[in-house]
N, C-alpha and C positions, 0 to 999 in steps of 0.2 A: 511621777505618779508609776506605779506597777502593773503590768498588763493583766488583762481578765484571766481569771484560773477558776474555773468551776471544780469544787472540790468534788463534785460526784462524778466527774467526765468518765472515769474507769465503771461506774454502775452504769452510766447510759450508753457507753460501749456494750457494755454485757446484756443489758435490754435489748439494743440493737440486733445484736448476734441471737438474742432469745428469737424475737421477730422473724429475723432469716430461716431460722432453724423450724419454726412452726408453719411458716409460708412453705418450705419445702415439704413438710410432714402432711400438708393440707393438700399441697398439690399429689403429693402420692396417693393419698386417699380419694382425691377426685379422678385420677388417673384410674384407678381399680375399680371406683364407680361405674367409670365410663367404659371401661373393658367387659364388666359383668353385663350391665346393660346393652352392649353391642353383640355380646354372645348369646344374650336371651333372646335380642329381636332376629337374630342369625334364626336359631332354633324354632322361633314363632313361624318364621317367613317358611323355613323347611318343611315345618310340620302342615302349614296352610297349603303347599304347594305339592307336596308329596302323592296325594291321590291323583293327579293329574300325570304322573308318568306311571299308574298302574295302566295295564294296557285291558280293551273290554274283554280279552279270552283269558284271563288269569285265572290260574287254578285253585284248588283249596289252600295247597301248601304256600303258593306266593300270597294270598290273603292272610295265612295266618302269620305268616311271617311279617305282613306288612302291621298287623294288630300289634306281635309283638315290638315291632319297631316303634310304634306309633305310642304304645305304653311307656317305654323307655325315654323317649324324646319327652312327654309330658313330665315322667318323673325328674329326668334333668331340667326342665323347665321351672319346674315345681323348687327344685333344688336352688338354682339360679335365681329366683326369684326370693328366697330364703336369704342368699348370699347379697342380693343387693339391697336388701332391707337392712343388713348387718354393715355392709360398706358405707350406706347413707346414713347410719346412726353413728359409725367412726367418722365418717367428714362432719356430720355435725358438732360431734366432739371436739375434733381438730378445730373447726372454724372458732368455736368458743375458746379453745385456749389460744387461739391466733389473736382473736380480740381481746383477751386478758395480755396478752404480751404487748400489743399494740397501745393500750391503755395505761400499762406501767411504764413503757417507753416515753408515751407523749405525757404522763406527770412528770418525768424526769427533763422531759424536754421545755416543759413550761417552767417549771421551777428554773433552768438554767437561763432560760430568757426573761423570768422575773429578776434574778441575780444579775445578769448581764445589764438590765435595766438600771438597777440600781448601782451598778459600778459606774455606768456611764453619768450618771446623775451626778456622784461623787467626784468622779473624774474632771466633768466640767466645771464644780465648785472649786477643785484645786486649781484649774486651769483660769479661771475667773479670778482667784483670788491672786493668784500668781500676777497674771498680769495686772490688776490692779496696785499690786506692790512695786512691779517693774516701771509702772507708768508713774507712780507718786515718787518713787527713786529717782526718776528722770526729771519730775517736775522738781522736786528738791535740789535735784544736781543744778538745774537752770537757775533756778533763784538765787543759790548759792555762789553762781558764777556772776550772775547780775547784780548781787550785793559787793560783791569783792570787785568787780570793776569799777562799778557806779562810787564807791567810797573811798 
């Protein structure tokens, strides 16, 4: 009996490589989103805590520069929120590609498993047939020796 050989092993290896690549891309997209969200939270905290740093005796110039600064931080927050939405959409797209790559790989794995099951059944049949023939051969050999020694 020949060893099991799956004719689509190369395709299965390729699909596994694609899954690994998509995992890497998804991880990068997730890291990008996490970094944007962390920066966004830091800017929001900075904006919330900034009024505490103004002294009671602040003059008009410092209040004006504080107003300019808060406007700039708010624009930066709005920009980060936009980037976060884009990064979330990119992550969702990467996750969809990862799921599709996983489906394609699983399809080949299932096919391999099915073919291996068929091969195992055929191998068992051949082994059974061989064992049966060997048993009959020994039985005939014993019967032949018994007849020749008995006669």
